[in-house]
C-alpha positions, 0 to 999 in steps of 0.5 A: 900305386895308383892311389899314391900317385893320385894323392901326390898329384892332388897334394901338389896341385893344392900346394901350387894353386894356393894364393900367397903374397908376393914379396913386398917391403912393408913396415909395421913399426908405425901406423899406416898413412895415406899417400901424403903421409898423414896417419890414419886415426887408429888409436889402438895401433900398439895393442894390435897383434903383429899379424893384424898390423902386417895385414892392414899395412899389406892391404893398404900397400896393395890398394896404393899400388905399391905391392902386388896382390896375392897370386897362386904360388905357381905364378911366382915360380915363373918369375 
C-alpha cells in the first residue's frame, strides 16, 4: 500500500507541476504581425505545421503582453 500511495503522490505532483499554457485567444489564419499590424516577412507561412504556427503566434502574443506565459497547472486551479 505504501508503494501505491507513493506512486499516486508522485504522479499527481508531476501532473500538477507541469507547465501549461493559460487560455489565450489567438488566430493562426494569418502570419503574425507587429503591434502596428505590419506582418513579419515570413515567406513559407502556409507550409508550416499548425503546431509551429500556433507556437509562433502564442509566443508573439506573450511577448506583446496579450497572453500570460505558461505556468504550473496548480496555479490555474487557484483561479
